[in-house]
C-alpha positions in Angstrom: -85.9 13.1 21.7 -86.4 10.4 24.2 -85.9 10.9 28.0 -82.6 9.5 29.4 -83.2 6.1 30.9 -81.3 7.2 33.9 -83.4 10.3 34.6 -85.9 8.6 37.0 -83.1 7.0 39.0 -81.3 10.4 39.5 -84.5 12.0 40.9 -84.4 10.1 44.1 -80.7 10.7 44.9 -79.7 12.5 48.1 -76.1 13.3 47.1 -74.2 13.9 43.8 -71.8 10.9 44.0 -74.9 8.6 43.8 -74.8 8.9 40.0 -71.5 6.9 39.7 -72.6 3.4 40.8 -75.8 3.9 38.7 -73.6 4.6 35.6 -71.2 1.8 36.4 -74.1 -0.7 36.7 -75.8 0.6 33.5 -73.0 1.3 31.1 -69.9 0.3 33.0 -67.8 -0.7 30.0 -68.4 2.5 28.1 -65.6 5.1 27.9 -66.1 7.9 30.5 -63.0 10.0 30.6 -60.2 10.5 28.1 -57.2 12.8 28.5 -55.0 12.5 25.4 -52.5 15.0 26.8 -51.6 13.3 30.1 -48.5 11.2 30.3 -49.3 8.4 30.1 -52.6 9.0 28.3 -55.6 8.4 30.6 -58.7 6.5 29.6 -61.3 5.3 32.1 -64.6 3.4 31.7 -67.5 4.2 34.0 -66.7 1.2 36.1 -63.0 2.2 36.5 -64.0 5.7 37.3 -66.4 4.6 40.0 -63.8 2.2 41.5 -61.2 5.0 41.7 -63.6 7.5 43.3 -64.6 4.9 45.9 -60.9 3.9 46.5 -59.9 7.5 47.0 -62.8 8.2 49.3 -61.8 5.3 51.6 -58.3 6.7 51.5 -59.5 10.2 52.6 -61.4 8.7 55.5 -58.4 6.8 56.5 -56.5 10.1 56.6 -59.0 11.6 59.1 -62.1 12.8 57.2 -65.2 12.5 59.4 -68.1 11.4 57.1 -70.7 12.8 59.6 -69.1 16.0 60.9 -71.6 18.5 62.2 -72.8 21.2 61.7 -70.8 21.5 58.5 -68.9 18.7 56.7 -65.1 18.7 56.8 -63.6 20.8 54.1 -60.7 19.7 51.8 -59.1 22.3 49.5 -58.3 21.2 46.0 -55.8 23.6 44.2 -55.4 21.9 40.8 -56.4 22.2 37.1 -58.7 20.1 35.0 -57.9 16.4 34.6 -59.5 13.0 35.2 -57.8 12.9 38.6 -59.4 16.2 39.5 -62.8 14.7 38.9 -61.9 11.5 40.9 -60.7 13.6 43.8 -63.7 16.0 43.7 -66.3 13.2 43.8 -64.2 11.1 46.3 -64.3 14.1 48.8 -68.1 14.2 48.6 -68.5 10.5 48.7 -66.3 10.5 51.9 -68.8 12.9 53.5 -66.7 16.1 53.1 -67.0 19.2 50.9 -64.3 20.4 48.6 -62.9 23.9 48.3 -61.6 24.4 44.7 -59.3 26.8 42.8 -57.0 26.5 39.9 -53.3 25.7 40.3 -52.2 28.9 38.5 -54.1 31.3 40.9 -52.0 33.7 42.9 -50.4 31.8 45.9 -51.6 34.6 48.2 -55.2 34.0 47.1 -54.8 30.3 47.6 -53.6 30.7 51.1 -56.5 33.2 51.8 -59.0 30.6 50.6 -57.3 27.8 52.6 -57.6 29.9 55.8 -61.0 31.3 55.2 -62.6 27.9 54.4 -61.1 26.2 57.5 -60.0 23.3 55.4 -58.5 20.3 57.3 -56.9 18.8 54.2 -55.1 20.1 51.0 -54.8 18.5 47.6 -52.5 20.2 45.2 -51.6 19.8 41.5 -48.0 18.9 42.0 -44.8 19.3 44.1 -43.9 22.7 42.5 -47.2 24.2 43.8 -46.8 22.6 47.2 -43.3 24.3 47.5 -44.8 27.6 46.7 -47.3 27.3 49.5 -45.2 25.3 52.0 -44.0 28.3 54.0 -47.6 29.5 54.7 -49.0 26.2 55.7 -47.1 25.9 59.0 -49.7 27.3 61.3 -52.8 25.9 59.6 -54.7 22.9 61.1 -54.1 20.5 58.2 -54.5 16.7 58.8 -53.0 15.9 55.4 -51.6 17.1 52.1 -51.9 15.1 48.9 -50.3 15.6 45.5 -52.5 14.9 42.5 -49.3 13.7 40.8 -47.3 10.6 41.7 -44.1 12.5 42.4 -41.8 11.2 45.1 -42.0 13.0 48.4 -38.7 13.7 50.1 -37.2 16.5 52.2 -40.4 17.8 53.9 -40.6 18.5 57.5 -44.1 19.1 58.8 -46.7 18.0 61.3 -49.2 16.7 58.7 -49.3 13.5 56.7 -48.2 13.9 53.1 -49.0 11.4 50.3 -49.2 11.3 46.5 -52.4 10.3 44.5 -51.5 6.6 44.1 -50.6 6.3 47.8 -54.0 7.5 48.8 -55.6 4.9 46.5 -53.5 2.2 48.1 -54.9 3.0 51.6 -58.3 1.6 50.3 -56.7 -1.9 50.8 -56.4 -1.1 54.6 -60.0 -0.1 55.3 -63.6 0.1 54.1 -65.9 3.0 53.2 -67.8 4.4 56.2 -71.3 5.4 55.2 -72.6 8.9 55.5 -75.6 8.8 57.9 -76.5 12.5 57.9 -79.0 13.8 55.3 -76.9 15.2 52.5 -79.5 16.8 50.3 -79.1 20.3 51.6 -75.6 19.6 53.0 -72.6 21.6 51.7 -71.0 19.9 48.7 -68.5 22.4 47.6 -67.1 25.9 48.2 -66.5 27.8 45.0 -64.6 31.1 45.6 -65.6 33.8 43.1 -62.6 35.2 41.2 -64.3 38.6 41.1 -62.8 41.8 39.9 -62.2 43.6 43.2 -61.6 42.6 46.8 -61.2 39.2 48.4 -63.1 36.3 46.9 -66.2 35.1 48.6 -66.9 31.4 49.2 -70.1 30.3 47.5 -71.7 27.4 49.3 -73.3 25.0 46.9 -75.2 22.0 48.3 -75.8 18.5 46.8 -79.4 19.6 46.0 -78.0 22.6 44.1 -75.9 20.3 41.9 -78.4 17.6 41.4 -81.0 20.2 40.3 -78.8 21.0 37.4 -78.3 17.4 36.4 -82.0 16.7 36.6 -83.2 19.8 34.7 -80.6 20.4 31.9 -82.1 17.6 29.9 -84.7 20.3 29.1 -82.0 22.0 27.1 -80.2 19.1 25.5 -80.4 15.3 25.7 -77.3 13.6 24.5 -77.1 9.9 23.8 -74.8 7.2 25.5 -71.4 7.3 24.0 -71.5 10.7 22.4 -68.5 13.0 22.9 -68.2 16.1 24.9 -65.0 18.2 24.6 -64.1 19.8 27.8 -62.1 23.1 27.7 -63.5 25.0 30.7 -61.8 24.5 34.0 -63.8 22.4 36.5 -63.3 24.9 39.3 -65.4 27.1 37.1 -69.1 26.5 37.9 -70.2 26.3 34.3 -67.4 23.9 33.3 -67.9 21.8 36.3 -71.6 21.3 36.0 -71.1 20.7 32.2 -68.9 17.8 33.1 -71.2 16.4 35.7 -74.1 16.6 33.3 -72.4 15.1 30.3 -71.1 12.2 32.3 -74.4 11.7 34.0 -75.9 11.2 30.5 -73.4 8.4 29.7 -71.2 10.6 27.4 -67.4 10.3 27.0 -65.6 13.4 28.4 -62.4 14.4 26.3 -60.1 16.9 28.1 -58.5 19.6 26.0 -56.9 23.0 26.6 -56.3 26.3 24.7 -53.1 24.8 23.4 -54.6 21.6 21.9 -58.2 22.8 21.3 -58.2 23.2 17.5 -56.3 19.9 17.1 -58.6 18.1 19.3 -61.7 19.3 17.5 -60.3 17.6 14.4 -59.2 14.4 16.2 -62.2 13.7 18.5 -64.9 15.4 16.4 -67.1 16.2 19.4 -70.9 16.1 19.4 -71.2 18.8 22.1 -69.2 21.6 23.7 -69.7 24.1 26.5 -67.5 27.1 26.5 -67.3 30.9 27.1 -67.6 33.7 24.4 -63.8 34.2 24.1 -63.5 30.6 22.7 -66.2 31.3 20.1 -64.4 34.6 19.2 -61.2 32.5 18.7 -62.8 30.1 16.3 -64.5 33.0 14.4 -61.1 34.8 14.1 -59.3 31.7 12.8 -62.0 31.4 10.1 -61.7 35.1 9.3 -57.9 34.8 9.1 -58.2 31.9 6.6 -60.7 34.0 4.5 -58.2 37.0 4.5 -55.4 34.8 3.2 -57.4 33.8 0.1 -56.9 35.5 -3.3 -58.8 38.8 -3.6 -61.4 37.3 -6.0 -62.0 34.4 -3.6 -62.3 36.9 -0.7 -65.0 38.8 -2.6 -66.9 35.7 -3.4 -66.8 34.6 0.3 -67.9 38.1 1.4 -70.8 37.9 -1.2 -72.0 34.6 0.3 -71.8 35.9 3.9 -73.6 39.2 3.1 -76.4 37.3 1.3 -76.7 34.6 4.0 -76.9 37.3 6.7 -79.9 38.7 4.9 -81.3 35.1 4.6 -80.9 34.3 8.3 -82.4 37.6 9.4 -85.4 37.1 7.1 -85.7 33.5 8.4 -85.8 34.7 12.0 -88.6 37.2 11.1 -90.5 34.4 9.5 -90.1 32.2 12.6 -90.9 35.1 15.0 -87.4 34.7 16.6 -86.5 38.4 16.7 -86.4 40.6 19.8 -88.9 43.1 18.3 -91.7 40.5 18.0 -92.6 40.8 14.3 -96.2 41.2 13.2 -98.0 38.8 10.9 -97.3 40.7 7.7 -93.6 41.1 8.7 -93.4 37.3 9.2 -94.9 36.7 5.7 -92.5 39.1 4.1 -89.6 37.4 6.0 -90.8 34.1 4.7 -90.7 35.3 1.1 -87.4 36.9 1.4 -85.9 33.7 2.9 -87.3 31.7 0.0 -85.7 34.0 -2.5 -82.3 34.0 -0.7 -82.3 30.3 0.2 -80.6 29.0 -3.0 -77.6 31.4 -2.7 -77.3 30.4 1.0 -77.3 26.8 0.1 -74.6 27.4 -2.6 -72.5 29.2 0.1 -73.0 26.3 2.4 -71.6 23.8 -0.1 -68.6 26.0 -1.1 -67.7 27.8 2.2 -69.7 27.1 5.3 -69.2 23.3 5.3 -65.4 23.9 5.6 -66.1 25.9 8.8 -68.1 23.0 10.3 -65.4 20.6 9.2 -62.9 22.7 11.1 -64.7 22.0 14.3 -65.0 18.3 13.7 -67.9 18.0 11.3 -70.4 16.4 13.7 -71.0 19.1 16.3 -74.7 18.8 17.2 -74.8 21.9 19.3 -72.8 24.0 21.6 -73.5 26.1 24.6 -71.9 29.4 25.4 -72.1 30.8 28.9 -70.2 33.2 31.2 -71.0 36.3 29.2 -72.9 37.8 26.3 -72.3 36.7 22.7 -71.7 39.5 20.3 -74.3 39.9 17.5 -71.7 39.3 14.7 -70.8 36.0 16.4 -74.5 35.0 16.7 -74.9 35.7 12.9 -71.7 34.0 11.9 -72.5 30.7 13.6 -76.0 30.6 12.4 -74.8 31.2 8.8 -72.3 28.4 8.9 -74.8 26.0 10.4 -73.4 25.6 13.9 -76.3 25.4 16.5 -75.0 27.7 19.3 -77.2 28.1 22.3 -76.5 30.7 25.0 -77.0 30.0 28.7 -77.0 32.5 31.7 -76.2 32.1 35.3 -73.7 32.8 38.0 -71.5 30.9 40.4 -74.1 31.6 43.1 -76.7 29.8 41.0 -74.8 26.6 40.4 -74.7 28.2 37.6 -77.5 27.8 35.1 -80.6 30.0 35.4 -81.7 30.3 31.8 -80.8 28.8 28.5 -82.0 28.9 24.9 -83.5 25.8 23.3 -83.1 24.6 19.8 -86.8 25.0 19.0 -86.7 28.6 20.3 -83.2 29.9 19.8 -83.9 33.6 20.1 -80.6 35.3 19.2 -79.7 38.2 21.5 -81.5 36.6 24.4 -80.2 34.6 27.4 -83.0 32.1 26.9 -85.8 31.0 29.1 -85.6 29.8 32.7 -84.8 26.1 33.2 -87.4 24.1 35.1 -88.3 25.2 38.7 -86.6 28.6 38.1 -88.3 31.9 38.6 -87.1 35.3 37.3 -88.3 38.8 38.3 -87.3 42.2 37.0 -87.4 44.9 39.7 -86.5 48.6 39.9 -82.9 48.9 41.1 -83.7 51.6 43.7 -87.2 50.7 45.0 -87.0 46.8 44.4 -90.6 47.0 43.1 -91.5 44.5 40.4 -91.6 45.9 36.8 -93.9 44.9 34.0 -93.0 42.7 31.1 -90.6 44.5 28.7 -89.4 47.0 31.4 -85.7 47.1 32.0 -84.4 46.7 35.6 -82.5 44.5 38.0 -82.7 40.7 37.5 -83.7 38.6 40.5 -83.8 34.8 40.5 -85.3 32.1 42.7 -85.0 28.3 42.5 -83.4 25.1 43.8 -80.0 26.1 42.2 -79.5 29.3 44.3 -76.6 28.9 46.8 -77.0 28.4 50.5 -75.1 31.6 51.0 -71.5 32.9 51.3 -69.3 31.0 53.7 -68.8 32.6 57.1 -70.2 35.9 55.7 -73.8 36.4 56.7 -73.7 40.1 55.9 -72.9 39.4 52.2 -75.4 36.6 52.1 -78.2 38.8 53.4 -77.3 41.5 50.9 -77.5 38.9 48.0 -80.6 36.9 49.0 -83.7 38.6 50.5 -86.1 37.1 53.0 -88.3 35.6 50.2 -85.3 33.8 48.7 -84.8 36.1 45.7 -81.2 36.3 44.6 -79.9 39.7 43.3 -77.9 38.7 40.2 -76.4 42.3 39.8 -77.4 42.1 36.1 -79.8 44.4 34.2 -82.3 43.1 31.8 -86.0 42.6 30.9 -88.4 39.7 30.1 -90.3 39.2 26.9 -94.0 38.0 26.7 -92.7 34.4 26.2 -90.4 34.7 29.3 -87.1 35.0 27.3 -84.5 37.0 29.3 -82.8 39.9 27.5 -79.7 41.1 29.4 -78.5 44.7 28.9 -75.5 44.8 31.2 -74.1 44.6 34.7 -75.4 47.1 37.3 -71.9 47.8 38.5 -70.4 48.2 35.0 -72.7 51.0 34.0 -70.8 54.1 32.8 -72.6 57.3 33.8 -71.7 60.3 31.6 -71.8 63.9 32.9 -75.1 64.5 31.0 -76.7 61.8 33.2 -76.9 59.1 30.5 -76.3 55.6 31.6 -74.3 53.5 29.2 -73.9 49.7 29.3 -70.5 49.0 27.9 -70.8 45.3 27.0 -73.2 45.6 23.9 -71.0 48.5 22.4 -67.8 46.5 23.1 -69.4 43.5 21.4 -70.3 45.6 18.4 -66.8 47.0 18.1 -65.3 43.5 18.4 -66.9 42.9 15.0 -64.1 44.9 13.4 -61.2 42.6 12.2 -58.7 45.1 13.5 -59.9 45.0 17.1 -58.9 42.1 19.2 -60.0 43.4 22.7 -61.7 46.6 23.8 -62.8 48.2 27.0 -64.9 51.3 27.2 -64.2 54.1 29.8 -65.7 57.5 30.6 -67.2 57.4 34.0 -68.1 61.1 34.9 -66.9 62.3 31.5 -68.7 64.0 28.6 -68.3 61.1 26.3 -67.1 57.5 26.0 -63.5 56.6 25.4 -61.9 53.2 24.7 -58.7 51.2 25.4 -58.1 48.9 22.3 -55.9 45.9 21.9 -55.4 45.7 18.1 -55.4 42.6 16.0 -51.9 42.8 14.7 -52.3 40.0 12.2 -55.2 41.7 10.5 -53.3 45.1 10.6 -50.3 43.5 9.0 -52.3 42.3 6.0 -54.1 45.7 5.8 -50.7 47.5 5.8 -49.6 45.3 2.8 -52.7 46.0 0.9 -52.6 49.8 1.4 -48.8 50.2 1.3 -48.6 51.5 4.9 -45.2 51.0 6.5 -45.4 49.1 9.8 -42.4 47.7 11.7 -44.1 44.7 13.2 -42.0 41.8 14.5 -41.9 38.6 12.5 -43.8 36.8 15.2 -46.7 38.6 16.9 -46.8 36.8 20.2 -46.9 39.0 23.4 -43.3 38.2 24.2 -42.0 39.7 21.0 -44.0 42.9 21.7 -42.8 43.3 25.2 -41.2 46.7 25.7 -42.3 48.1 22.4 -44.2 51.4 22.1 -46.7 52.4 19.4 -44.1 54.6 17.8 -41.6 51.7 17.5 -43.9 49.8 15.2 -45.7 52.6 13.4 -49.1 52.4 15.1 -49.0 56.1 16.0 -49.3 57.1 12.3 -52.4 59.2 11.4 -53.4 56.6 8.7 -53.5 53.9 11.4 -55.4 56.1 13.9 -57.9 57.0 11.1 -58.5 53.3 10.4 -59.5 52.7 14.0 -61.6 55.8 14.1 -63.5 54.7 11.0 -63.9 51.2 12.5 -65.3 52.4 15.8 -67.6 54.9 14.1 -69.1 52.4 11.7 -69.6 49.5 14.2 -71.1 51.7 16.9 -73.5 53.4 14.4 -74.5 50.1 12.9 -75.9 48.9 16.3 -79.7 48.6 16.0 -80.2 50.5 19.3 -77.6 53.2 18.5 -77.8 56.6 20.4 -75.6 59.6 20.0 -74.2 59.0 23.5 -72.9 55.7 22.4 -70.3 57.5 20.3 -66.7 56.8 21.2 -64.6 60.0 21.4 -60.9 59.4 22.3 -59.3 56.0 22.2 -55.8 54.6 22.8 -54.2 51.5 21.3 -52.3 49.2 23.7 -50.0 46.3 22.8 -50.3 44.2 25.9 -53.4 41.9 25.6 -55.7 41.5 28.6 -54.9 38.1 29.9 -55.2 36.0 33.1 -51.4 36.0 33.3 -51.2 39.8 33.7 -54.2 40.0 36.0 -56.4 41.9 33.6 -58.8 38.9 32.9 -60.6 36.8 35.5 -60.2 33.1 35.4 -63.4 33.0 33.3 -61.9 35.4 30.7 -63.9 38.5 31.7 -62.1 41.8 31.8 -61.3 43.1 35.3 -62.6 46.6 34.6 -61.4 48.2 37.8 -57.9 46.6 37.5 -57.5 47.8 33.8 -58.8 51.2 34.7 -56.2 51.5 37.5 -53.4 50.1 35.3 -54.1 52.6 32.5 -55.2 55.5 34.8 -52.7 58.0 33.3 -53.6 57.0 29.7 -57.3 57.4 30.4 -56.8 60.8 32.1 -54.9 61.9 29.0 -57.8 61.1 26.8 -59.9 63.7 28.5 
């Protein structure tokens, strides 16, 4: 593929907002942003986007933003969710010479106030009037110069010392003034503070610079190179590092960004037929489960045919990987030859399965998805296999908020399933012993350290935490465990702080086992427990839809509600709906045993002893998932402490 015609112009930029006038000049009339769910629907060209960013920046300076504040830029908090206006505000703050402090509008108000105080923000931009009213009582003693609503709601009945305006009123201020230039060097200047959601304790403010952000834009073309006018579907929140950089990158390449949400996601896949997507594993699990549900609803003979094709195609893709040398165990020459022969024999059946079954899955995601990138967590093996079988090129990337975020990514030409990919340009990785910090040889498992232009400047106003995370040589401690292959592919094995230590001294990484168990159609969510116990245990959120069909097929009496949403299950116990029956418990025991033992690296200590079914899904709303859809293990453990103790 050819290099982007804009790439050379971005290399010399000193700040992120410099990309917008280049885009306006080059492809100004092309569509940039589209939000079909806003009222009215929003559509902006690159010229219109740049004009609104510039206008809003002028308005912010008129409200008191100092473009050359020292030693740190002014900070403006933005508590809002993904939308075209979010992007306009975000880039206008940087263009005005300030840094933004971002968090979603649905975060706990107490957390938002903590972030506002900790960051020392002089301005606040909120989603709407409703959120402002929630926060109003805690804003009185804060040194705010202004508050802005991202909406155009009328502002009445407020008594305060700060200026308060809505979005359109700030834009209007551009008519009264001109943009003051930023004269300080912005390259290593703070661009944004991203507060980590974390699983315990108060969030820390990750300081990302313009150079951090520009590095991602200038190097991610090594992973994918979209063309002008191609469509990116955006579902990740822009206050999430991966979602945010994904949007910056796609727009910097001249693509149109279409906004969606969990509610409209499947509908928008069909309507806008995206070429690219970035997302987290939970979204790919959702698409997979939707496909499985449709297969389960087919007549029995049709189900058997579909299963035959998938079983055969799985053998085909595994053989093809061996032939291509794309397996974690580095196949020998003879193994690659055998793999090639097996793939040739199985290819006709796979091709027939593609025509009859797999094409429909691709059509369900729009039919023209060139590739998608999954980040924010590991991708279970059964998902890797499923998407390869159906012909959806799914790459996996790895990184953290503190690394802006991308450290590694797979490439189309070396899509090594089970890996986190290879470092992106200018990025170094090192595996060290967790105790001694001494470097380990290729293939040895240890703690992953990273170094490169994308590593954060540090944690805001927290030098102790910064020193703990980044050593004197600039190596960042990711907190992840893994190893490197001979070809420099990163294989992650778990989080250092998630490791479960059994009483026999064995260290168990829960994520790979949880991913394996998630292959069962009857398990929606699972979290392993067992710290300081003889064996592992599990908390399981069952897939009630799949259970309902199983009960019909095997004549098991379950008293499930007509609708299976969380609201209809509130207050119900397992005994109320029949999930305490021995036949149901036996089903889950068989599923756990099979999926755990089928893991390639199975050990006896991986066996799950006791388990408990719970009806309340882990979600952001009940505080059991982070904003990036990762299980808050300590919180879940505390919530179900009595149940866990009962297991042992």
